[in-house]
N, C-alpha and C positions, 0 to 999 in steps of 0.2 A: 262373554260366556259367563252365565250365573253359577255361582257356587251352591245355590239352594237346591239344585237337582241332585247334588251328591249327599244331601241329608237323608237320615233314616226316614222311612215312610210315616212313622208316627209324628215326627217333627214336622214333616211337610203339611200334614193335616191341620196343624195347630198354628200356622203362620198366615193363614188367610185373613184372620181377624186382627187388623192392625191396632186394635184398641188394647191388645194383650202386650205386656212388656216384652216377652220373648220375641213376638212377631215383630215388634217395632225395631228392636236392636238388630235382629238378623236382617231385616229389610235395609236398615241404615248401612250395615257392613257390606251388604250385597251391592248397594248403590255406589259406595266408595270404591270397591273393588272393580266394578265396571268402569268407573271414571279413570281409575289408575291404569287399567288395561287399555283404554282409548288413548290416554296420554303417552303410554309406553310405545304404542304402535306409531303414533304421530311423531314422536321425538326420535325413533329409530332412524327415520329418514334424515333428520338433522344431524344425528350423531355418527353417521357413516361419511367418511371422507369423499366418497363418490357422489353423494347427494347433498352434503352440507352446504349451506349458503350463509351469507352475511356474517353476523357475529359468531355463529357456530363454526364457520370455516376459519375465521380469525383465530378462534381457540386452538384449532389444529395448527395454524401457523405459529402461535405462541409455544406450543408444545415442542415443535421441531426447530424453532428459532428462525422461521422464515417470515419476515414482516411484509405485510401487504404494502405495496407501492401506491403512491398517489393516484387516485382514479382507476386502479386496477380492477378489472372485472372478476367476478367469481371464477369463471371457467379458466382464465389465464392464471389467476392466483392458485387455484387447485392444482394445475398442471406443474406450476413451480414447486409446490409442496411435494408432489409425487416425485419430481425429478430429484429433489434434494434427498428424499428418503432412499431412492434407489441408487444414488451415487456411491461409488466405491470409496474406501477410506484407506489412509496409511501410505499411499504412494504419491510421488510428485504429480503424475497426470490427474490423480484424484483431487489433489489440493487445487491444481490449476483449474479444473473443471468447476469446483465449488466456488472459487473466487469469481470466475467469469459468470457463473450462474447468479451469484449474489449481486455483482455489479451490472448485470445485463449488458456486458460489453465483450464482444468477440473479436474486436479489431485492434485495440490499443496494445502496446508492448507491455507484457507482464513476463517476468523471468523469475524462476526459482533457483537461486544459486546455492550450491553446497560448498562451503569453504574448504572442506577437507580435500577438495580436488587441487587446491593451491597450497598444500602444506610443503614446507621445504624438506627435500630428501637429498642427502649428500651425494648419493650415487645416481641422481636423476636431475635435480634442479640446477639451473644456471644462476650464477651471482647477480646478473642484471635482469632476471625474470621477475614475475610478480609473486612468485612463491614466497610464503612467509613462515616464520618458525611457529611451532605448535604453541597454541595459547588458548585464551577463553573463546575467541571467535574462530580462529583457524584450528578446528578440531572436528571430531566426528559428532554426529547427533546435533548439528546446527544447520538451519536453513535461513537463507535471506531472501525474502520475497521482494523483488524489485519492480517498481512501477514507473512508468513515464508520467501518467496523468495523476492528478489529485485523487485521493481515495479516502473514504470515511474510516474513522478509527474503528468503527464496529466490524470491519473486515477481520480484525485480529481475533474476535471471537469465532468467526467462521473457520478461519485457519486452524484454531485450536481444536475444533471438533473433528478435523479431517487429518491432522498431522499424526504421525506415530507417537505412542507413549514415550516420554522421556526426551523428546526432541525440542530443543530451544529454537524460538522463532524470532528473527529480526525483520524489521520492515524498512525498506529504503526507497525514497522517491529520487529518481534520476531523470529530471526533465529533459535533459539534452542527449544523453548517451546514445540512446536508440531511437530518438525522435528524428524521422527523416526530414522534418521541417525545421530542425534547430538551425538558428541563425549564426553565421560566422561574422564576427564584429570587425569592422574595418578601422584601421589607423593609417593615416597618410603621413609621409615624412619627405623632407627635401634632402635628407641623408640617405645613406645606403640602408635599404629596408632590413637587411640581415643585422647590421649594427644596431639599428633601432630596436629591433626585436631582442637583442642581447642586452640592451640598456634596460628595457622594460622587465626582462627576466631577472636581472641583477637586483631589482627592488623587492624581491619576494618577502623579505623579513619586515618591510614597512608597507606591505600591500594587504588591505583588509576588504572583506565583503561586508556590506551593510545590508540589513533586512528591515523592512517596515511596511507601513501602509501609507497613511497620509504623513506620518511622522516616522523617523528612524526608531527602531526598537533596540537595535544594538549592532555591534561590529564583531566579526569573527576573522581572525588572521588566516590568510590563504594557506592551504595545506600543500598544494603542488603548484609550481609555476615553472614550466619546462618548455624549451624550444621544440617545435614539431614541424612535421611535413606530412603530406598524404602518403599513404603506402602506394608505391609504384605498381603498375599493372603486371609487371614481370616478377614481382616479389610475392612470396608465399606467406600468407597471413598466419599459417601454422608454423612456419620457420623464418621469422622476420629478422632483419638485420639489427633491429633495435626493439626495445619493448613497445607493445601495441596498446593503445587505448581506442575506445570507440566514441565518436562524436558525430551527431547527425546520421547515425546508423552506418558510419563508414569508419574503416580502420585508419589510424594515424600512427606514425612512428615518432617516439620521443627521442630527441636527438641531443647528445651531449654538447655543451657550448663550444668545446674545442673542435667539434666536427660541423658546426653550423654552416660555414661557408662552403665546405665540400658538399654538404647535403642540400644546400639551398633552403635551409630551415628559417624561413622569415614568418613563421607562425608561432604563437605563444599559447600553450595550453594552460588554463587556469582551473584550479579545483578547490573548493572549500567545503568541509564537512560540518553540517549542523547536527550534532548529536541531540538526543532526546532531552538531555538535561541542560542543553544550551538555550537560554531564554525559554524556559519550559511552558508548554501549553500555549504558546503564542503563534498563531498563524500569520502569514505575511503574503503580500502580492507584489511588492517592489523590491528589487535588489540592485545594488550599485557595487562597483569595484573601484577603490581609491588607491592611488600610489602616494607614497611618502606621508602617510597618516602620522600625526603627532599627537601622542597622549599627553594628558596632564601629569601623569606620573610614570610608573613602570610600563613598558611595552608588554602587555599581557596577551595571551591568545584570545580572550574575550573581553570586550570593553563595552560599557554602557555609554550612551551620548554624554552623560555628565563627566566621563573620564577621558573625553577626547578634546584637546585644545583646537586641533585643526584636522578636518577630514583629508586634506591634501588635494591632489589633482584627480578629478573624476576620469577614470579610464573608460567605463561603459556603464550603461543602465539597461535594465531588462524588467519586464513584467511577467507574471504567470498567474494561473488560477490559485486562488487562496485555498490552502489545504489545512485540515486539522493536524495538530501535532500533539504527541505525548511522549512519555519516556521511552516507549518502544519503537519510536519512529525516528530514523535518520534521514536527512536530506542532503544529497550530494549535489551541490551547485557547481556546474562546469561551463566553461566558456572557451571558445577558440578565437583568438585574435589573428587577423591577417595584416601584415604591415605591407603597405604599398607605397610606391614613389608618388609624390604629389604631381 
């Protein structure tokens, strides 16, 4: 649409002769405005989320923090952006939906744990339960997002956009707890299996987890090493005879050593926690558990290879997908050992 038709009649009669200065200037302005109008019409298609393509669609993704995946087509990418925009925020289901949408994973185990559910109350909690005293972690306004599979560190930014204001976020990887394919490690003995299990359990203070890739990165002392047995079919998981842990997506009872024979506890549950500040920012794929480790100096919870005189006796080895780590990520390495007669 030309703006010249809006000029006064006396002006219109004087613009036909392009040799005149006024006519030349007005004609140039008219041409630029027509070009701008055409550009605006053509770019309006690109600037709409419903019709944007290529780099323009990528800009929408950048605005909302939705990154295009490798070889992802425009239509699929557009739908992901729309889904992200329409997702609810501030609730546990909303956070879960955002995580699965980001990971494009609808099947693997992901749990959002609220530690305040396990705060110790004098008129409710049992002394042998997993309830803990009020503290930095066991308090209100804290969530712990727990994963079975490896996850990208960038998921933390997604969680931050969907969590309620003022809520602190922890991220934990638990490769074995709710993984139905988790392996039970076998140890054979010519002695009584329960006695052998008790001997292994008695070495807790000298048992270390090593992490590494081709070489060992470091050692972390075992956090828990407790006799165990499967929860019986006639026992209630909500009112168990002993504290419960999950391994391989199944409930297990943790049994005191004094009750091992009566309960047939010939399994040993092992757990080691790698906090974010332990060997910071170092991913790993190989783990080993050693009995009777001998340090060069004091027996510390964390040891570098240079601080270890002898790794001791190898109890088990395992591999997993290498995952990114930073200060906000905890990895809880768990193992279940079954002692059998040779």
